[in-house]
N, C-alpha and C positions, 0 to 999 in steps of 0.2 A: 504494500500500500504506500501511497505517497503521503506527504505531510498533511494534505487536506482531508485525509480519510483515516478513520480508526480501522485497525485491523480486525475485521469481522468476516464471518463466513457468508454473509448475505449482501455484501457490498461489492459491486463490480468496480475494480480499480484499473487505471491505465497500466499498460505493459511498460516495463523499464527497458530502456535501450532498444527500442524498436527501430529496425532499419527503414529508411525512407522507401515508400512504395509498398512495403510489406502489409499483409492484412492486419497485423498488430498496429502498425503506424496509422493505417486508415481508421481502425477502431479508436486509437488514441485521439485522432483529430475529431471524430464524431463525438467521442466522450467529452472532450474539452468544449465543443460547441454546445452540447446538451447541458453541461455543468454551467456554462455561461448564461444560458437561458434561465435555468433554475435560480441562479444567484440574482439575476436581474429581476425576476418575478418576486422573489422574496424581498428584495430591496423596494420594489414598487409597493408591495403589500405593507411593508413596515412604514413607508412614507405616508400611506393613506390611513392605516388603522393602528392606533396607539397600542392596542392589546398585543399586536405582533412585535412590538419593540422590546418586549421582555420575554423571559422564559415562560412557556405555557406549562406550568406545573400541574397537569391534569392527567387522568388516565389517557393512554394513547388514542383510544377511540373518540373521546371527547375533544382532545386537542385537534384531531383530524377534522371533526365536525366544525370547530371554530375556524380552522383554515379554509374549509370548503365554503362556509358562510361568508367569510371575508372575500373569497374569490367571486362568489355569486354577487355580493354587494358591489364589488368593484366593477363587474360586468354591467350591472344595472346602472351604476354611475356613469360608466363610459357611454352606454347607449343613450342616456338622457342628457349628459353634459359634455361629452367628448373625453378624450384621453387626459390623464392627469398631467403628464409632461411627455413631450415627444422623445426626450433623452432616454426615458425608461423603456419606450416601446420600439425603438429602432433596432434593427438587426442588420449587420453588415455581412452579407454572404461572401464577400471577397476577403474578409479578414482572415489572416493566416494565424490560426490558433496555435500557440506554441505547444511543443511536445511536453506533456506534464512531467515526464521523466527528467527533463532538463531544468525544471523550475526549482528555485531554492526556497 
């Protein structure tokens, strides 16, 4: 696992030292892109809902319900008032995501 992930048997982590063009390297690039989307989504939810700015010390199922409700409310807000900020919603398909194995 890299420094961004705890070593768990249920977490998919990037491959270390994947050669350019290999299936592992392609996986790492897609993994980094997905992680980027997840991190931006969490940032957007934290900027809109104060309850997301702290630890959700609840049973996992209830914490999941809180997150789902925040996502639904965000979508309702977007539909009725537009996006919160374009910075949070943009995605650059041409961005070259770094190989997570080379990050410090």
